[in-house]
Backbone bond lengths (Angstrom), bond angles and torsions (degrees), N, CA, C in turn:
res aa  C-N    CA-C-N  psi(-1)  N-CA   C-N-CA  omega(-1)  CA-C   N-CA-C  phi
1 M - - - 1.452 - - 1.527 109.60 -
2 S 1.304 116.19 141.49 1.455 121.48 -179.16 1.529 111.09 -74.02
3 E 1.322 114.43 152.01 1.456 121.12 176.76 1.523 109.72 -66.49
4 R 1.320 116.91 138.76 1.460 121.91 176.37 1.524 107.66 -86.27
5 I 1.319 116.16 131.80 1.457 120.38 -175.22 1.521 110.12 -147.48
6 V 1.321 115.40 144.84 1.461 123.49 177.44 1.520 107.72 -106.59
7 S 1.333 116.85 145.92 1.459 119.99 178.54 1.516 110.68 -130.97
8 D 1.333 114.91 147.54 1.456 118.97 165.01 1.526 106.26 -88.22
9 S 1.316 118.26 -173.21 1.475 119.48 -172.20 1.525 114.57 -83.77
10 T 1.328 119.68 -19.38 1.460 121.24 -172.44 1.525 112.83 -58.03
11 C 1.308 117.24 -51.15 1.468 121.22 -179.02 1.527 110.54 -63.47
12 L 1.318 116.73 -43.25 1.463 120.72 179.41 1.521 111.18 -58.79
13 I 1.328 116.14 -48.36 1.463 121.27 -178.54 1.530 110.61 -64.66
14 A 1.324 116.44 -46.73 1.469 120.22 -177.75 1.522 111.23 -61.96
15 L 1.322 117.46 -48.66 1.467 119.81 -178.20 1.529 111.53 -68.27
16 E 1.323 117.53 -33.91 1.465 119.96 176.83 1.526 110.32 -65.53
17 R 1.323 117.09 -40.42 1.466 121.14 -178.84 1.528 112.85 -65.84
18 I 1.327 116.71 -27.19 1.474 118.33 179.04 1.536 111.31 -100.97
19 G 1.319 116.57 10.55 1.460 120.61 176.29 1.511 114.62 72.48
20 S 1.336 117.06 27.18 1.470 120.37 -175.52 1.523 113.52 -127.68
21 V 1.318 117.55 21.28 1.463 120.48 -177.07 1.531 112.07 -63.73
22 E 1.325 117.64 -23.40 1.467 120.62 -179.33 1.530 113.00 -69.23
23 I 1.332 117.01 -8.46 1.471 119.84 172.81 1.527 109.68 -60.20
24 L 1.317 116.51 -37.08 1.469 120.81 -174.70 1.528 113.32 -63.12
25 P 1.338 119.96 -51.86 1.469 117.23 177.75 1.528 112.50 -69.16
26 A 1.330 116.79 -25.61 1.464 118.80 175.97 1.525 110.57 -64.94
27 L 1.324 116.64 -34.50 1.462 121.39 178.73 1.527 113.08 -82.19
28 F 1.329 116.61 -42.29 1.463 120.33 -166.41 1.528 115.22 -119.60
29 G 1.307 118.48 -5.26 1.461 119.69 -175.24 1.514 109.60 81.14
30 S 1.311 116.42 -76.82 1.463 120.33 176.26 1.522 108.62 -134.85
31 L 1.302 114.78 159.39 1.465 121.82 175.93 1.516 108.39 -116.78
32 I 1.311 115.16 145.34 1.456 121.99 176.80 1.528 106.68 -98.81
33 I 1.324 116.62 130.92 1.459 120.30 176.85 1.526 109.34 -136.15
34 P 1.331 116.70 146.65 1.460 119.23 174.26 1.531 109.59 -77.81
35 P 1.324 118.21 161.83 1.463 121.39 -177.71 1.530 114.07 -55.34
36 V 1.312 118.49 -38.18 1.467 119.60 -178.75 1.528 111.46 -65.30
37 V 1.323 118.20 -32.82 1.469 121.13 176.05 1.528 109.41 -67.73
38 Q 1.338 117.21 -38.93 1.463 119.93 175.46 1.526 110.44 -58.90
39 L 1.320 116.83 -42.35 1.469 120.52 178.29 1.522 111.46 -64.16
40 E 1.341 116.90 -43.31 1.461 121.15 -179.96 1.525 111.31 -65.13
41 F 1.321 116.79 -40.76 1.465 121.34 -179.25 1.530 110.59 -72.58
42 G 1.309 116.21 -44.04 1.454 121.08 173.60 1.515 116.49 79.44
43 I 1.318 117.90 6.27 1.464 121.28 -179.53 1.527 107.90 -127.56
44 S 1.332 116.30 130.33 1.465 120.33 175.81 1.521 108.53 -93.44
45 I 1.310 115.34 125.03 1.462 122.33 179.78 1.528 106.33 -130.35
46 P 1.339 118.09 135.37 1.471 119.85 -175.04 1.527 115.21 -53.97
47 W 1.322 118.47 -32.91 1.468 120.11 -177.28 1.530 113.00 -83.47
48 L 1.328 117.91 -1.15 1.471 121.56 172.38 1.521 108.00 -92.85
49 K 1.306 116.77 114.25 1.459 122.30 -177.31 1.530 109.41 -100.73
50 V 1.328 115.08 104.35 1.462 120.42 -179.93 1.525 107.99 -75.28
51 T 1.331 115.15 124.14 1.462 121.36 -174.44 1.524 110.13 -130.64
52 Q 1.314 115.63 128.42 1.459 121.62 177.52 1.526 110.06 -75.22
53 L 1.319 115.55 149.32 1.457 120.45 172.22 1.529 109.17 -73.70
54 S 1.315 117.10 140.25 1.458 120.49 175.22 1.523 110.40 -71.70
55 D 1.339 114.66 -37.92 1.466 121.13 -179.44 1.524 108.21 -133.42
56 P 1.320 118.18 105.11 1.468 120.97 -176.24 1.536 114.81 -77.94
57 S 1.326 118.44 3.36 1.467 119.47 -175.42 1.532 112.94 -65.29
58 L 1.328 118.80 -39.79 1.459 120.02 178.28 1.525 109.98 -64.26
59 A 1.316 117.55 -44.37 1.469 120.71 178.82 1.520 110.32 -59.58
60 A 1.318 117.39 -41.09 1.470 120.50 179.31 1.524 110.68 -60.40
61 T 1.313 116.64 -42.20 1.465 120.86 177.65 1.528 110.86 -65.75
62 L 1.330 116.93 -44.67 1.463 121.23 -177.72 1.525 112.55 -66.00
63 K 1.323 117.50 -25.31 1.468 121.13 -179.89 1.527 112.16 -65.58
64 T 1.325 117.11 -12.81 1.469 120.17 174.36 1.527 111.05 -83.18
65 I 1.337 116.57 -11.06 1.460 122.13 -175.84 1.532 112.09 -112.58
66 V 1.331 116.81 -42.13 1.468 122.59 -177.46 1.526 108.71 -129.19
67 D 1.328 116.76 172.39 1.471 118.17 -178.35 1.526 111.09 -71.38
68 D 1.328 115.85 168.64 1.464 121.69 -172.16 1.527 113.39 -58.09
69 G 1.326 116.92 -46.49 1.462 119.88 -178.79 1.517 112.34 -62.97
70 E 1.323 115.62 -43.89 1.464 119.91 178.75 1.531 110.31 -64.68
71 A 1.334 117.07 -42.31 1.467 121.30 -179.20 1.527 110.87 -60.73
72 E 1.327 116.09 -47.62 1.463 118.88 -178.67 1.527 111.82 -69.88
73 A 1.326 117.13 -35.09 1.470 119.67 178.00 1.532 110.54 -66.14
74 I 1.326 116.99 -43.07 1.470 120.35 177.77 1.528 109.90 -61.98
75 A 1.321 116.75 -46.02 1.464 120.21 -179.45 1.525 111.14 -62.52
76 L 1.328 117.22 -41.64 1.467 121.38 179.79 1.530 110.82 -66.26
77 A 1.324 117.01 -42.76 1.468 120.67 178.23 1.528 110.56 -62.70
78 R 1.318 116.25 -41.32 1.473 119.74 179.20 1.528 110.73 -66.12
79 E 1.313 115.47 -42.38 1.458 120.88 -178.95 1.535 111.36 -58.46
80 H 1.335 116.49 -40.03 1.460 120.75 -176.81 1.528 113.75 -101.08
81 K 1.339 116.12 -3.02 1.471 121.75 -178.35 1.530 111.16 60.84
82 Y 1.340 116.02 43.23 1.455 122.69 178.55 1.525 110.07 -103.53
83 R 1.294 115.91 159.64 1.464 123.24 171.12 1.529 108.38 -67.54
84 I 1.334 117.21 157.10 1.460 120.53 -179.61 1.526 111.12 -129.66
85 I 1.339 115.33 141.98 1.461 122.13 173.39 1.526 107.01 -102.18
86 T 1.326 116.07 115.72 1.456 121.21 174.94 1.517 108.47 -153.43
87 D 1.315 116.31 146.97 1.464 121.10 -178.02 1.521 113.16 -109.15
88 D 1.308 117.54 -23.43 1.458 121.15 -177.04 1.535 110.50 -63.81
89 R 1.317 116.15 128.95 1.468 121.11 -176.16 1.531 112.15 -56.89
90 R 1.331 116.29 -46.20 1.469 119.35 -178.98 1.530 110.57 -65.89
91 A 1.324 117.09 -42.66 1.465 120.49 179.65 1.529 111.00 -63.32
92 R 1.325 116.98 -39.18 1.467 120.68 177.75 1.532 110.36 -62.08
93 S 1.321 116.03 -43.10 1.461 120.96 179.41 1.525 111.08 -63.31
94 V 1.323 116.51 -45.81 1.467 120.88 179.68 1.531 109.86 -62.70
95 A 1.324 116.95 -45.31 1.474 120.64 -179.99 1.526 110.68 -58.77
96 R 1.318 116.46 -43.01 1.475 119.54 178.66 1.525 111.48 -65.45
97 Q 1.335 117.36 -35.49 1.470 120.54 176.93 1.524 110.93 -60.88
98 Y 1.319 116.54 -28.64 1.468 121.27 177.35 1.525 111.96 -91.03
99 G 1.325 117.14 10.05 1.454 121.55 175.19 1.517 114.86 79.49
100 L 1.328 116.84 18.21 1.465 119.70 -178.32 1.516 111.43 -87.55
101 D 1.317 115.65 146.85 1.461 122.90 172.84 1.523 106.07 -83.83
102 V 1.329 116.68 125.47 1.458 122.65 -172.96 1.521 110.25 -116.21
103 V 1.321 115.65 139.46 1.458 122.58 172.12 1.525 106.98 -136.76
104 G 1.318 116.36 149.09 1.460 121.28 178.64 1.516 111.02 -110.45
105 T 1.312 115.35 -179.43 1.461 121.75 -178.07 1.530 111.45 -58.54
106 V 1.320 116.69 -45.41 1.472 119.79 -179.89 1.528 109.94 -65.03
107 G 1.307 117.31 -38.31 1.468 120.93 175.62 1.516 112.41 -62.95
108 I 1.325 116.26 -35.34 1.465 120.93 175.97 1.534 109.87 -61.43
109 L 1.333 115.92 -40.78 1.471 119.29 178.70 1.524 111.45 -64.17
110 V 1.320 116.66 -39.48 1.476 120.31 177.30 1.527 109.83 -62.52
111 L 1.334 117.02 -45.69 1.469 120.38 177.76 1.528 110.83 -59.17
112 A 1.333 116.39 -42.16 1.461 120.29 -179.80 1.523 111.52 -62.69
113 K 1.311 116.17 -38.33 1.467 120.12 177.44 1.530 109.85 -67.97
114 Q 1.323 117.46 -45.78 1.457 121.70 -178.85 1.524 111.95 -61.10
115 K 1.333 117.07 -32.63 1.465 121.11 -178.81 1.521 112.83 -92.60
116 G 1.353 116.98 3.94 1.450 120.31 177.07 1.522 115.00 76.35
117 I 1.319 116.89 15.94 1.471 121.04 179.40 1.524 110.39 -76.51
118 V 1.328 115.69 -35.00 1.466 121.22 173.43 1.522 107.55 -124.77
119 S 1.316 115.67 149.54 1.463 119.07 -178.63 1.523 112.06 -86.95
120 S 1.329 116.43 -25.19 1.458 120.67 -178.69 1.521 109.72 -150.99
121 I 1.344 116.02 138.27 1.468 118.10 177.66 1.525 112.22 -99.66
122 R 1.309 117.61 -14.50 1.468 119.94 -179.35 1.534 112.29 -53.29
123 P 1.348 118.91 -50.48 1.468 117.68 179.97 1.532 113.09 -65.19
124 L 1.323 116.86 -30.12 1.464 119.96 177.65 1.529 110.80 -69.17
125 L 1.337 116.70 -39.82 1.458 120.60 176.26 1.525 110.47 -62.73
126 T 1.321 116.46 -41.92 1.466 121.03 177.89 1.524 110.30 -62.29
127 S 1.319 116.76 -43.08 1.466 120.71 178.02 1.528 111.00 -62.16
128 L 1.315 116.97 -41.79 1.471 120.03 177.18 1.522 110.59 -61.00
129 E 1.323 116.53 -45.26 1.464 120.22 177.84 1.529 110.62 -59.46
130 N 1.321 116.97 -39.53 1.463 121.76 -178.09 1.525 113.52 -66.17
131 I 1.338 117.30 -24.43 1.469 119.72 177.24 1.527 111.53 -94.94
132 G 1.345 116.66 5.70 1.454 120.47 176.71 1.516 115.19 90.14
133 F 1.325 117.36 12.05 1.464 121.35 176.51 1.520 107.19 -75.74
134 Y 1.326 117.09 121.01 1.451 119.92 -173.73 1.525 112.11 -94.43
135 F 1.305 115.71 134.70 1.464 124.00 165.20 1.517 106.03 -151.19
136 S 1.313 115.56 151.60 1.464 120.15 -174.42 1.527 111.56 -71.92
137 T 1.316 114.52 159.10 1.465 120.65 175.24 1.522 109.69 -61.30
138 A 1.326 116.49 -38.33 1.468 120.57 179.40 1.528 110.92 -62.08
139 L 1.335 116.71 -42.49 1.463 119.79 178.52 1.524 110.07 -64.89
140 K 1.325 116.06 -42.92 1.464 119.81 179.24 1.521 110.62 -58.79
141 E 1.324 116.81 -47.06 1.462 120.54 179.24 1.525 111.32 -62.42
142 E 1.333 116.63 -40.54 1.457 120.75 -179.90 1.530 111.68 -63.88
143 V 1.331 117.19 -44.90 1.455 118.88 -178.23 1.526 112.02 -71.75
144 L 1.311 117.19 -33.44 1.461 118.92 175.55 1.532 110.15 -65.30
145 H 1.324 115.93 -36.74 1.472 119.81 175.70 1.535 110.20 -65.32
146 L 1.341 117.00 -46.43 1.466 120.84 178.49 1.524 111.51 -59.69
147 A 1.335 115.65 -36.81 1.449 120.83 -179.37 1.529 112.97 -84.13
148 E 1.326 115.11 1.46 1.465 122.08 -179.69 1.534 111.94 56.41
149 E 1.332 114.26 45.91 1.474 120.44 177.33 1.508 109.59 -118.22
């Protein structure tokens, strides 16, 4: 069975823009997203499962700290005890404070390489950079080392 995971919109948008969004269902089967992330992403895909929060109070509180999509994704991940995909530094910190396992877009690429879904992440990293997705040179070097590239 595939790992259950919640995503905010950043990874979805970035991977869609570089033509690699299908990495996500290859890794996880389906992704759980809150309705606001669906609105931010703007594309309906069968493997994206839009799920309402049972209790929106945590998301309401988090919206004072992070943006709406990140707040609802963190709340949904906490509610179901799922891993979360988010890239925003503040959102990652908040998610970890709630005991969530966090992975970002670049980490998703490393997982895809490790599982043989992609043969190389270097061109994907270059494509991300070309669309304005920011990550440090140090992170790039670290992930290329992890991916043995």
